[in-house]
VEXMI-976997 format. One line per field, with one value per atom (N, C-alpha, C): atom name; residue number from 1; x negated, y, z negated. Coordinates in nm, 4 decimals, decimal comma. Layout:
# residues N
atom CA_... $
nr NUM_... $
c1 X_... $
c2 Y_... $
c3 Z_... $
END
This chain:
# residues 81
atom N_CA_C_N_CA_C_N_CA_C_N_CA_C_N_CA_C_N_CA_C_N_CA_C_N_CA_C_N_CA_C_N_CA_C_N_CA_C_N_CA_C_N_CA_C_N_CA_C_N_CA_C_N_CA_C_N_CA_C_N_CA_C_N_CA_C_N_CA_C_N_CA_C_N_CA_C_N_CA_C_N_CA_C_N_CA_C_N_CA_C_N_CA_C_N_CA_C_N_CA_C_N_CA_C_N_CA_C_N_CA_C_N_CA_C_N_CA_C_N_CA_C_N_CA_C_N_CA_C_N_CA_C_N_CA_C_N_CA_C_N_CA_C_N_CA_C_N_CA_C_N_CA_C_N_CA_C_N_CA_C_N_CA_C_N_CA_C_N_CA_C_N_CA_C_N_CA_C_N_CA_C_N_CA_C_N_CA_C_N_CA_C_N_CA_C_N_CA_C_N_CA_C_N_CA_C_N_CA_C_N_CA_C_N_CA_C_N_CA_C_N_CA_C_N_CA_C_N_CA_C_N_CA_C_N_CA_C_N_CA_C_N_CA_C_N_CA_C_N_CA_C_N_CA_C_N_CA_C_N_CA_C_N_CA_C_N_CA_C_N_CA_C_N_CA_C_N_CA_C_N_CA_C $
nr 1_1_1_2_2_2_3_3_3_4_4_4_5_5_5_6_6_6_7_7_7_8_8_8_9_9_9_10_10_10_11_11_11_12_12_12_13_13_13_14_14_14_15_15_15_16_16_16_17_17_17_18_18_18_19_19_19_20_20_20_21_21_21_22_22_22_23_23_23_24_24_24_25_25_25_26_26_26_27_27_27_28_28_28_29_29_29_30_30_30_31_31_31_32_32_32_33_33_33_34_34_34_35_35_35_36_36_36_37_37_37_38_38_38_39_39_39_40_40_40_41_41_41_42_42_42_43_43_43_44_44_44_45_45_45_46_46_46_47_47_47_48_48_48_49_49_49_50_50_50_51_51_51_52_52_52_53_53_53_54_54_54_55_55_55_56_56_56_57_57_57_58_58_58_59_59_59_60_60_60_61_61_61_62_62_62_63_63_63_64_64_64_65_65_65_66_66_66_67_67_67_68_68_68_69_69_69_70_70_70_71_71_71_72_72_72_73_73_73_74_74_74_75_75_75_76_76_76_77_77_77_78_78_78_79_79_79_80_80_80_81_81_81 $
c1 -0,8332_-0,7534_-0,7226_-0,6036_-0,5577_-0,5535_-0,6020_-0,5856_-0,4438_-0,4069_-0,2716_-0,2308_-0,3231_-0,2881_-0,3328_-0,2428_-0,2730_-0,3285_-0,4447_-0,5040_-0,4535_-0,4069_-0,3431_-0,4052_-0,4265_-0,4640_-0,3523_-0,3118_-0,2103_-0,2724_-0,2674_-0,3225_-0,2126_-0,2234_-0,1281_-0,1986_-0,1317_-0,1864_-0,0722_-0,0642_0,0472_0,1763_0,2723_0,4005_0,4007_0,2849_0,2760_0,2051_0,2496_0,1788_0,1176_-0,0088_-0,0794_-0,1105_-0,0637_-0,0824_-0,1749_-0,2807_-0,3718_-0,3686_-0,3472_-0,3411_-0,4508_-0,5175_-0,6243_-0,5672_-0,5584_-0,5015_-0,5837_-0,7090_-0,7925_-0,7344_-0,7425_-0,6934_-0,5467_-0,4781_-0,3364_-0,3234_-0,2558_-0,2354_-0,1343_-0,1501_-0,0615_0,0854_0,1133_0,2512_0,3104_0,2258_0,2725_0,3005_0,2831_0,3026_0,4385_0,5124_0,6422_0,6346_0,6823_0,6817_0,8248_0,8655_0,9980_0,9896_1,0835_1,0924_1,2365_1,2565_1,3888_1,3779_1,4280_1,4158_1,2676_1,2119_1,0704_0,9868_1,0400_0,9655_0,9210_0,7900_0,7294_0,6967_0,7370_0,7065_0,6340_0,5210_0,4432_0,4372_0,4708_0,4685_0,4169_0,3711_0,3205_0,3253_0,3316_0,3242_0,1867_0,1127_-0,0218_-0,0175_-0,0522_-0,0526_-0,1724_-0,2775_-0,3992_-0,4372_-0,4801_-0,5286_-0,6433_-0,7547_-0,8761_-0,9313_-0,8469_-0,8971_-0,9615_-1,0747_-1,1480_-1,0831_-1,0271_-0,9681_-0,8345_-0,7563_-0,6219_-0,6257_-0,7274_-0,7350_-0,8116_-0,8542_-0,9257_-0,8354_-0,8927_-0,8214_-0,8937_-0,8234_-0,8834_-0,9067_-1,0320_-1,0688_-1,0676_-1,1074_-1,1116_-1,0929_-1,0064_-0,9847_-0,9615_-1,0255_-1,0064_-0,9367_-0,8712_-0,7977_-0,6562_-0,5949_-0,4585_-0,3626_-0,2590_-0,1564_-0,0219_0,0629_0,1962_0,2283_0,3268_0,3728_0,3025_0,2692_0,2164_0,3052_0,3220_0,4061_0,3557_0,3659_0,3251_0,4236_0,4773_0,5667_0,5057_0,5152_0,4675_0,5685_0,5747_0,6597_0,5816_0,6399_0,5776_0,6229_0,5485_0,5797_0,7123_0,7713_0,8983_0,9685_1,0983_1,1726_1,1144_1,0968_1,0328_1,1145_1,0823_1,1392_1,0340_1,0741_0,9806_0,9084_0,9669_0,9038_0,7784 $
c2 -0,3562_-0,4686_-0,4521_-0,4831_-0,4672_-0,6021_-0,6085_-0,7324_-0,7349_-0,8356_-0,8490_-0,7405_-0,6612_-0,5603_-0,4214_-0,3250_-0,1864_-0,1201_-0,0594_0,0097_0,1532_0,1966_0,3274_0,4068_0,5365_0,6315_0,7347_0,7693_0,8719_0,9792_1,1038_1,2169_1,3193_1,3913_1,4976_1,6312_1,7244_1,8579_1,9564_2,0077_2,0958_2,0182_2,0622_1,9936_1,8901_1,8659_1,7759_1,6464_1,5374_1,4106_1,3865_1,3516_1,3239_1,1744_1,1065_0,9623_0,9368_0,8600_0,8196_0,6669_0,6140_0,4695_0,4267_0,3182_0,2636_0,1506_0,1768_0,0786_0,0757_0,0334_0,0343_-0,0536_-0,0043_-0,0798_-0,0581_0,0226_0,0508_0,1944_0,2137_0,3478_0,4261_0,5571_0,6448_0,6237_0,6035_0,5855_0,4502_0,3575_0,2249_0,2147_0,3242_0,3252_0,3859_0,3197_0,3698_0,4002_0,5186_0,5618_0,5939_0,5423_0,5746_0,5972_0,6774_0,7058_0,6857_0,6085_0,5876_0,6184_0,7345_0,7858_0,8010_0,7126_0,7254_0,6095_0,5359_0,4242_0,4610_0,4603_0,4885_0,3552_0,3401_0,2186_0,2570_0,1915_0,2095_0,0736_0,0689_-0,0588_-0,0384_-0,1484_-0,1454_-0,2855_-0,2904_-0,4174_-0,4233_-0,5293_-0,5450_-0,6559_-0,6221_-0,7240_-0,7004_-0,7742_-0,7645_-0,9045_-0,9164_-1,0445_-1,0173_-1,0811_-1,0509_-1,1702_-1,2563_-1,3678_-1,3117_-1,3667_-1,3160_-1,3565_-1,4741_-1,5226_-1,5887_-1,6052_-1,6619_-1,8020_-1,8791_-2,0173_-2,0322_-1,9227_-1,9317_-1,9918_-2,0767_-2,1362_-2,0932_-2,0257_-1,9790_-2,0987_-2,1186_-2,2286_-2,1828_-2,0587_-2,0026_-1,8521_-1,7958_-1,6513_-1,6020_-1,4924_-1,4309_-1,2969_-1,2752_-1,1524_-1,1683_-1,0552_-1,0584_-1,0122_-1,0879_-1,0539_-1,0601_-0,9644_-0,9661_-0,8363_-0,8422_-0,7225_-0,7086_-0,5850_-0,5541_-0,4477_-0,4558_-0,3584_-0,3424_-0,2205_-0,1914_-0,0917_-0,1218_-0,0317_-0,0013_0,1249_0,1640_0,2588_0,2543_0,3475_0,4744_0,5872_0,7155_0,7661_0,8595_0,9040_0,9779_1,0239_1,0973_1,0808_1,1142_1,1129_1,2197_1,1865_1,2795_1,2938_1,3974_1,4199_1,3800_1,3196_1,2786_1,3988_1,5173_1,6383_1,6695 $
c3 0,6034_0,5620_0,4141_0,3742_0,2368_0,1698_0,0474_-0,0281_-0,0812_-0,1569_-0,2074_-0,3045_-0,3556_-0,4543_-0,4081_-0,4232_-0,3899_-0,5158_-0,5062_-0,6204_-0,6242_-0,7412_-0,7547_-0,8688_-0,8453_-0,9497_-0,9599_-1,0810_-1,1028_-1,1917_-1,1436_-1,2188_-1,2425_-1,3507_-1,3813_-1,3673_-1,2993_-1,2784_-1,3045_-1,4274_-1,4630_-1,4598_-1,3766_-1,3628_-1,2510_-1,1905_-1,0756_-1,1121_-1,0517_-1,0584_-0,9213_-0,9192_-0,7947_-0,7919_-0,6876_-0,6751_-0,5571_-0,5815_-0,4760_-0,4692_-0,3496_-0,3307_-0,2344_-0,2683_-0,1847_-0,1004_0,0311_0,1237_0,2522_0,2467_0,3669_0,4769_0,5997_0,7143_0,7444_0,6633_0,6857_0,7340_0,8452_0,8991_0,8159_0,8149_0,7378_0,7744_0,9018_0,9475_0,9063_0,8613_0,8216_0,6715_0,5986_0,4538_0,4211_0,3336_0,2883_0,1387_0,1004_-0,0389_-0,0794_-0,1960_-0,2473_-0,3978_-0,4492_-0,5923_-0,6344_-0,7394_-0,7966_-0,9456_-0,9848_-1,1216_-1,1557_-1,2377_-1,2724_-1,2175_-1,1192_-1,0609_-0,9194_-0,8986_-0,7689_-0,7022_-0,5758_-0,5008_-0,3729_-0,3490_-0,2264_-0,1587_-0,0287_0,0423_0,1842_0,2440_0,3816_0,4392_0,5698_0,6421_0,7074_0,6794_0,7328_0,8370_0,9610_1,0662_1,1565_1,1285_1,2082_1,2535_1,3755_1,4229_1,5172_1,4936_1,5686_1,6455_1,6969_1,7772_1,9028_1,9392_2,0551_2,1869_2,1889_2,3115_2,2824_2,3829_2,3665_2,3059_2,3364_2,2890_2,1577_2,0960_1,9685_1,8617_1,7794_1,6668_1,5407_1,4492_1,3253_1,2343_1,1936_1,1066_0,9610_0,9371_0,8013_0,8121_0,7280_0,7296_0,5873_0,5517_0,4207_0,4339_0,5441_0,5668_0,5152_0,4788_0,4273_0,5363_0,5596_0,6565_0,5868_0,6101_0,5519_0,4820_0,3964_0,3267_0,1923_0,1580_0,0259_-0,0355_-0,1665_-0,2360_-0,3776_-0,4274_-0,5649_-0,6228_-0,7396_-0,8110_-0,9461_-0,9858_-1,1189_-1,1811_-1,3129_-1,3869_-1,4144_-1,3803_-1,4071_-1,5429_-1,6028_-1,7379_-1,7521_-1,6420_-1,6469_-1,5135_-1,5105_-1,3868_-1,2944_-1,1647_-1,0723_-0,9454_-0,8696_-0,7374_-0,6351_-0,5248_-0,4196_-0,3584_-0,3704_-0,3169_-0,3951 $
END
């Protein structure tokens, strides 16, 4: 499950930037990555529901449901490759 904020680490290795994002509970196929000049955007749709039975009524939940997105400016213009 993902909280409202995606945690990101950006490392530089020669001419490459390596981005690691922490998004527990989100499948790889559910993550979208885009680059526009020097702005990197990572987004995902989180939809989990764990009711045990059809008639269960959630009284309290601390899980996050919905869309999450994080954009950061990179130190230079980059290619998605």
